[in-house]
N, C-alpha and C positions, 0 to 999 in steps of 0.2 A: 397550543399554538407555538410555533417556533419561527423566529425571523429568518429571512434569507437575503442574500445578495443575488440579484437576478438581472441578466441582460439578454433579452430575446434576440434571435437572429433577425436580420432584415428581410423583407419580402414576404410573400404569401405562400411560397413553395415550402414543402416539408424540408427541414434542415436537421442535421445531427444535434444531439444533446450531450453535453459534457457535464456530469455531476462531479464537482471538485470539492475536496475535503480539507478541512482545517486540521491542524496538528493537535497533539495531546493536550497541551496547556493553553490553547487559544480557543477563541470563539470565531465570530465572523469579522473581527478586526483584521487589519493588514498583518502579514503580507499575503496578498493574493494577486498582485499584478501579473505575475508570471503565468497564471491561469487565464486571466481576463484577456491579456494581449493575444494569446494564441487562439482563443475562441473568437475574438474579434477578427483576427486575420483570416480565419477560415469561415467566418459567418456561421458560427455554431451558436445554438442556445447555450448560455452559461448559467449555471446555478451553483451557489456556494452556501449550503444550508448550515445553520446551527443545529447540531444534533446533540442537544443537552449540554453543550459547552465543555469546558475543561474536564478531563477524565479524573475527577476526584469526588464524585458523588454517586450514590447508588443509581440515579437516573441516567448517568452518562456511562462512559467506559464499556461500550459494547453491550449495553442492556437491550432488552426487547423493545424499549422505547426508542432507542437509537435506530434499530432496524426499521421500526415503523416510520420514524421521521424521514429516513432516507428513501423509503418506498413512497412516502407522501410527496417528497420533493419531485420525484419523477412524475407522479400522477398529476401534480399541479401543472407542470409544463405540458404534459400530454393533453390535458383537458382544455387548456387555454391557448395553446399555440400549435402551429403545424410542425409536428416532430416526425423525422424520418425514423420509423420504427426499426429499421434494419441497422441503425447506427446510434445506439445509446451507450455511452461510455462512462466509466468511473475511474477517477484518478486521485491519488493522495500519497503523501509521504509521512513517515514516522507514525504519529498517532493516526494520521489520515491513511497511512498504509495499513495500519491495524484495522481500521474501519472498512477499507476497501476489500481486504481479504476476508473479513468477517462477512461482508455482503456477497462476495464471490462464493463463499461456502453456504450461506443461509438462503440467498435469493439468486441463484445462478441464472434463472430464467429471465431476469430483468435485463441483463447486460449483454451487449454485443462483445465487449472486451473490457478487461480491468487491468489497470497499470498501477502496481503497488511498489513503493520505494521505501527502503530501509524500514520495513515494517516490524512492529512488535507482534509476534504470532502466538506466544504462550505467556499469559499474564502471570501465572504463578512462578514460572521459571524466571521471568524478568524481574519480578519482585525480589527473588532471592539474589539474582545477579547484581541488582542495584544496591541491595543491602551490603554486599561484599565490596562494591566499588567505592562506597562513600568514605572519604578520609575521616569523617567524624560520624560514628554510628548514631549519634543523637540528632544529627541533621534530618529535617523533614524533606524528603525528596520524592521521587516517583514511586518508591516502594510505599511511602505513606499515602500517596494518592490511591494506590491499589487497595490498601487496607481500608481506607475510607469508603471506596466504591464497593468493595466485596464484603465488608462487615468484619474485618479482622485479617490476620496474617494467614494466607492460604496454606502455609506450611504447618500451622498450629490449629486453626479453627476449621473443622470439617465443612461447615456451611460456606465459609469463605472460599475453601478449596472448590466446592461445587460451583459457586458463583464465578470464580476465576476461570474454571474450565468452560462454562457456558458462554462466557464473554470472550473466549480465545478463538481466533480463526482456526488454529490447529485442530480443534475439536470437530469442526464442521466441514473442513476442506475435503476430507476423504470421500464424503458423500456427493461432492460436486465434481469428482474426477471425470473428465471428458465432456462435461456439460457446458463449459464456457471457456473462452480464450483468456488466458491470464499471463501477464508478464510480471515478473518479480525481479527487482534490481536493488543492489546496495553497494556502497563503497567498501573496499576491503579493510579500511582503517576504522570503520565504525565499531563502536563498542569499547573505545578507549578514551574517554568514557562514551556511553551512548547505548546503542542496541547491538549486541553481538551479531556478527554475520550469520551465525548458525540459525538465527530466527528466520531469516529469508530462506536458508537452505532447507530447514525443516518444512516450511510451507511448500517448497518445490517437491520435496519427497512425498508429502501428503497427496499431491496431485499427479505425481509421475508414476509410470510403470515401475515395478520392482527393479528391473535390470538397469534403470537409469538413475536410481537413487544414490546419494552421496553418503558415505559411511560416517559413523560417529567419530571414528579416528580422524578422518579428513576434516570434519567440522571442528573438532577440538584443535587441530593444527592451525586452521584459519583463524579461529578466535584468539589463540595464544600468540601467533607469530605475525598477524596482519599480512598474511601472504597465502598464496595458493600453492599447495603441494606440487612438486615438479611434475608428477604424472598426470595432473589435472590442468596444467597451464594451457591457456587458449592458444591454438596454433592456426586459427583462421586469419583471414584478411582483416585489417583494421576496420572498425565500424566508423565511418566518417561522422555519424551523428553524435558520437561520444567525444569527438575532438580530442583534447589533451587528456581527458579522463578515460584512458585506454581500457579496453575490455581485457580482463585478466582471466576470466573463466566464463564459459557459456555452455548451456546444455538445454536441449529441447526434448520433451517427451509428450507426444500427443498434442494437447492444446495448451501446454504450459511451457514457458521459457524462463530460465534463471540466468541473470547476468551479474557478475561481480566485476567492478571497475575500479580504476585508480581514483580513490576519493574517500570521503568520510561519510558523515550522516547527511546525505544530500539527495535531492530530487533534481534530475536533469530534465527541464521542461522540453527541450528540443527533441530528444529521443522518445520521451513519454508521449508527446502529441504526434510525433512522426510515426510512431508505432500505431497508435489508436486510429489515426485517420485512414489507415489502410485496411482496417478490419470491417467486415460486413456480415451481418447475421445470415446464417445458412451456408456460408462459404468457408473453405479451409483457412486456417491462420496464415497471414503473410508475415514472415519473420524478417522484417525490415524496419529499421528505425529512422528512416528519412535521411536528411542531409545535414551537413555541419552548419549550413547557413542559419539554421534555427537553433543552434546550440551555443548562443552567445553568453550564456550564464550557467554557472554551477550553483544552483540554489541551495545553499547550506541551510539546513533546517534546525530550528529548535525542536525539542521533543514536543 
């Protein structure tokens, strides 16, 4: 049994369901107001499940138990409340972005649309990156969390490498290509420290057609320079939903969109919910993020 925070929609008519996810180091304690507020405004069912807590145990961190917990959260609402089956959404950032993309890859049939922000997409890669970022190699940080969850350093212990791969969205996303609507977004300054931008880009590449993928050279440039290469810079109209966090790069391929914006390790609840509310099962994606009126905060995330 896992506890949840839950707020049902009002009325007896079927309403959309938003499954909102906690971050890497948190459980169901705050912050979650940015999720609750937008679900209440839209009269959506809101559920905020604990999926085995902080990602530092074998039971957490993208395990099969995590996948089961999130499936069960959806089933709980379906069985007990009137849910609009055409509008079941999943949203999270950082560790919640990791879980959102993991579920997009492993259970694409559940979701109408998934919105993942500043996600960790390759656990073994992030473990190595964090180890290199730490000022003091002896400090216990997110790399230590990963080693505790996976049973050792994925770069050294073969079983830990297998566990890290199984718990990583990048392993499962290729099999979900074209099966569900996915938006991936991150701030261009993430990874200094935090989660390098290339994690989001690699997730997009896993879901995109070959001709739309971003090269390793361009990803390396973004990670190093906190900037978009000149030939990739966004030349479209400003997206009002992002407000001052201007869109710097955007690309769509089939049912996936990648957005890089002026910001850091952040989830922007306005465009996240503005995007989700326009998606309906069985229909083509609507690549619109809503309006700036709902973008009154840049929700800077802890991992």
